[in-house]
C-alpha positions in Angstrom: -9.4 -12.3 16.2 -10.8 -8.8 15.8 -13.1 -8.2 13.2 -12.6 -4.7 11.1 -14.8 -2.7 8.1 -12.8 -1.6 5.7 -13.9 -0.1 2.3 -12.4 -0.2 -1.1 -13.2 0.5 -4.5 -15.9 -1.8 -6.0 -13.6 -2.6 -8.6 -10.6 -3.7 -7.1 -9.4 -7.9 -7.4 -10.3 -9.9 -4.5 -7.5 -10.7 -2.1 -4.9 -13.4 -3.4 -3.7 -15.7 -0.9 -1.1 -15.6 2.0 2.4 -15.6 0.3 0.6 -15.3 -4.0 1.9 -12.3 -6.2 0.0 -8.7 -5.0 -2.5 -7.9 -7.5 -3.1 -4.3 -6.0 -6.5 -5.1 -3.7 -5.7 -2.8 -1.1 -6.8 -4.9 1.7 -2.9 -4.6 4.1 -2.9 -0.9 3.5 -6.6 -0.3 4.5 -5.7 -2.0 7.6 -2.7 -0.9 9.2 0.1 1.0 7.6 3.4 -0.2 6.7 6.5 1.1 8.5 7.4 3.9 5.9 3.7 5.2 6.1 4.1 5.1 9.9 7.1 6.9 10.1 5.8 9.5 7.5 2.2 10.0 8.5 2.6 9.5 12.4 -0.3 6.3 12.6 -0.3 2.6 13.1 -3.5 1.8 11.8 -5.2 2.2 8.4 -6.3 3.4 5.8 -2.5 4.8 4.8 -3.2 8.1 3.7 -0.9 7.1 0.6 -3.1 4.4 -1.0 -3.8 5.2 -4.4 -6.8 3.8 -6.9 -6.0 3.7 -10.4 -8.9 4.1 -12.7 -6.3 3.0 -15.7 -5.5 -0.2 -14.4 -8.4 -1.3 -11.4 -5.9 -1.9 -8.3 -4.0 0.0 -5.6 -0.8 1.5 -5.5 1.2 2.7 -3.4 1.4 6.4 -3.1 4.4 6.3 -1.2 6.2 3.6 -3.7 5.5 5.0 -7.2 5.0 9.0 -6.6 7.2 9.9 -3.6 7.6 13.4 -4.2 3.9 14.0 -3.4 4.2 12.7 -0.4 7.5 13.7 0.8 7.3 16.7 -0.5 11.4 18.1 0.2 12.8 15.2 -1.4 14.3 16.6 -4.7 13.5 14.8 -8.1 17.2 13.7 -8.4 16.7 11.7 -5.8 13.0 10.1 -6.8 15.0 7.1 -8.2 16.9 6.1 -5.3 13.5 6.7 -3.0 11.8 4.2 -4.7 14.1 1.7 -4.6 14.4 1.7 -1.1 10.7 1.6 -0.2 10.2 -0.6 -2.0 12.4 -2.7 -0.4 11.1 -1.2 2.9 8.0 -2.9 2.3 8.8 -6.0 0.3 7.2 -4.7 -2.6 7.3 -7.8 -5.4 7.2 -10.6 -2.5 3.8 -11.8 -2.9 0.9 -10.9 -0.6 1.8 -10.7 3.4 -1.8 -9.7 4.4 -3.1 -12.7 6.6 -6.2 -11.1 7.3 -9.9 -13.4 6.1 -11.8 -11.1 3.7 -15.7 -10.9 3.8 -17.5 -10.0 0.4 
């Protein structure tokens, strides 16, 4: 297994066990980009350029999902809700942690 160093906000929550609910730890997106981000940013390895830290919530969010117009510049405002639904489905948002990485503090 390849060892990799990622840099996350010091207040980020600890990575949950695989299969548990996502808590916004950011580990998965810091390691590699999802299929949607691969198309948008033309990169396979992380950190994903759309990984956004929220000071208010003390967690990471997918910028493609929460603010698609920022990353999909020509997306009309009227299409933003549809884009969010499609992106949520594509990245399996709300389906639980799918990151199998072992994280060392």
